[in-house]
C-alpha positions as CSV (number, residue, x, y, z in Angstrom):
1,M,20.3,9.9,-2.2
2,K,17.3,8.1,-2.2
3,P,17.0,6.1,0.9
4,E,17.4,2.3,0.5
5,S,15.8,-0.3,2.8
6,Y,17.0,-4.0,3.1
7,Y,14.9,-6.4,5.2
8,I,17.0,-9.1,6.6
9,I,14.9,-12.3,5.6
10,S,17.8,-14.3,4.2
11,H,21.5,-14.9,4.1
12,A,21.4,-13.4,0.4
13,V,20.0,-10.2,1.6
14,T,22.6,-9.6,4.3
15,L,25.2,-10.4,1.8
16,N,23.9,-7.6,-0.7
17,L,23.5,-5.1,2.1
18,A,27.2,-5.9,3.2
19,T,28.1,-5.4,-0.4
20,R,26.1,-2.1,-0.8
21,I,27.8,-0.8,2.6
22,G,31.1,-1.5,1.1
23,M,30.5,0.6,-2.1
24,I,29.5,3.7,-0.1
25,P,32.2,6.5,-0.1
26,I,33.9,7.0,3.2
27,D,33.6,10.6,3.2
28,G,31.0,11.4,5.8
29,S,28.3,12.0,3.4
30,V,26.1,9.0,3.9
31,K,24.6,7.8,7.3
32,V,23.8,4.0,7.7
33,V,20.6,3.2,10.2
34,I,19.9,-0.1,11.3
35,S,16.6,-0.4,13.0
36,D,13.8,-2.7,13.7
37,A,11.8,-3.7,10.4
38,G,8.5,-2.7,12.4
39,S,5.3,-4.5,13.0
40,K,3.4,-6.4,10.2
41,S,1.1,-3.6,9.6
42,S,3.8,-1.3,9.1
43,K,5.3,-3.3,6.4
44,Q,2.0,-3.7,4.9
45,R,1.5,0.1,4.8
46,G,5.0,0.4,3.1
47,L,4.2,-2.2,0.5
48,Q,0.7,-0.5,-0.1
49,W,2.4,2.9,-0.7
50,Q,5.1,1.2,-2.9
51,W,2.5,-0.6,-5.1
52,Y,0.6,2.8,-5.4
53,T,3.6,4.4,-6.7
54,E,4.3,1.5,-9.0
55,V,0.9,1.6,-10.6
56,A,1.0,5.2,-11.0
57,R,4.3,5.2,-12.8
58,A,3.2,2.3,-15.0
59,G,1.0,4.3,-17.3
60,I,-1.5,1.9,-17.4
61,G,-4.4,4.4,-17.8
62,G,-7.5,4.8,-16.0
63,K,-9.0,8.1,-14.6
64,H,-7.3,7.9,-11.3
65,E,-4.4,5.8,-11.8
66,D,-1.8,8.5,-13.0
67,T,-0.8,9.5,-9.3
68,K,-0.2,7.4,-6.4
69,N,-3.1,9.5,-4.4
70,G,-5.5,8.6,-7.2
71,V,-4.5,4.8,-7.1
72,H,-5.2,5.1,-3.3
73,L,-8.8,6.6,-3.9
74,L,-9.6,4.1,-6.5
75,S,-8.2,1.2,-4.2
76,K,-10.0,2.5,-1.2
77,W,-13.4,2.4,-3.6
78,R,-12.8,-1.2,-5.1
79,W,-11.3,-2.9,-2.0
80,A,-11.5,-0.9,1.3
81,V,-15.2,-0.1,1.1
82,P,-16.4,-3.8,0.6
83,I,-14.2,-5.0,3.7
84,L,-15.7,-2.2,5.9
85,L,-19.2,-2.9,4.6
86,R,-18.7,-6.4,5.7
87,D,-16.8,-5.9,9.1
88,D,-18.3,-2.7,10.4
89,G,-21.9,-2.3,11.0
90,F,-21.6,1.4,11.9
91,F,-19.8,2.1,8.6
92,A,-22.5,0.1,6.6
93,D,-25.1,2.2,7.8
94,I,-23.4,5.7,7.4
95,F,-22.2,4.4,3.8
96,N,-25.6,3.2,2.8
97,V,-27.4,6.4,3.9
98,W,-24.7,8.6,2.1
99,R,-24.9,6.5,-1.1
100,E,-28.6,6.8,-1.1
101,K,-28.7,10.3,-0.7
102,Y,-25.6,11.2,-2.9
103,G,-24.9,8.4,-4.8
104,D,-25.2,10.1,-8.3
105,N,-23.1,12.9,-7.0
106,P,-19.3,12.0,-7.8
107,E,-18.2,15.0,-5.9
108,A,-20.0,14.0,-2.7
109,M,-19.0,10.4,-2.9
110,G,-15.4,11.3,-3.4
111,W,-15.7,13.5,-0.3
112,F,-17.1,10.5,1.6
113,L,-14.1,8.1,0.3
114,D,-11.5,10.8,0.9
115,N,-12.8,11.4,4.4
116,H,-14.6,8.4,5.9
117,V,-12.8,5.5,4.0
118,T,-9.3,4.8,5.7
119,T,-7.2,1.6,5.6
120,E,-5.2,2.9,8.5
121,K,-7.6,1.2,11.1
122,F,-7.5,-2.0,9.3
123,N,-6.2,-5.1,11.3
124,A,-3.3,-7.1,9.9
125,S,-5.9,-9.5,8.5
126,Q,-8.1,-7.0,6.6
127,M,-5.0,-5.3,5.3
128,A,-3.6,-8.7,3.9
129,E,-7.0,-9.0,2.2
130,Y,-6.8,-5.6,0.5
131,L,-3.3,-6.1,-0.6
132,T,-4.2,-9.5,-2.0
133,D,-7.2,-8.0,-3.9
134,F,-5.0,-5.1,-4.9
135,E,-2.1,-7.4,-6.2
136,R,-4.8,-9.9,-8.1
137,H,-6.1,-6.9,-10.0
138,Y,-2.9,-5.1,-10.9
139,R,0.0,-7.8,-11.0
140,P,-1.0,-8.9,-14.6
141,M,-0.6,-5.0,-15.9
142,V,2.3,-3.8,-13.5
143,N,5.5,-5.4,-12.3
144,L,4.6,-4.9,-8.2
145,T,7.5,-5.2,-5.8
146,D,7.2,-8.9,-4.4
147,P,5.8,-8.8,-0.8
148,D,8.6,-11.1,0.1
149,L,11.3,-8.4,-0.3
150,M,9.2,-6.5,2.5
151,G,9.4,-9.4,4.8
152,L,5.8,-10.2,4.2
153,K,6.2,-13.9,2.8
154,E,2.9,-15.4,1.8
155,E,0.5,-13.2,3.7
156,K,0.4,-9.6,2.6
């Protein structure tokens, strides 16, 4: 059975959850866990990977958009690198030297992207910017999960 998550953000969600629990067979085959929803950043990460999966499944084409890891790498290039260049002087120095030396080598640039560009260290504001840029690009092409359903009203 695929895990289901319900973020208690409204009375309607609570009613939906109660209905869903009422549909579970009483045979010990299902476990229900109620837990803290986590921090804003953990919700953002959940939304990030949900969106990657949705884009990969959408079949919109593109060289790297057929797997969620490909979408992740492409997204890091499009949106994480500019944020890091703006906000992290050390990253900017390293990236610019690497790009000057290997900018024409897709394998070397891919290695750098995979090993030195990460969204894991983004603060909540940087991650919100990253997700907003991602959403602006893909929303017209893909039916992305609404951030409000993840408890991320207005700011991603």
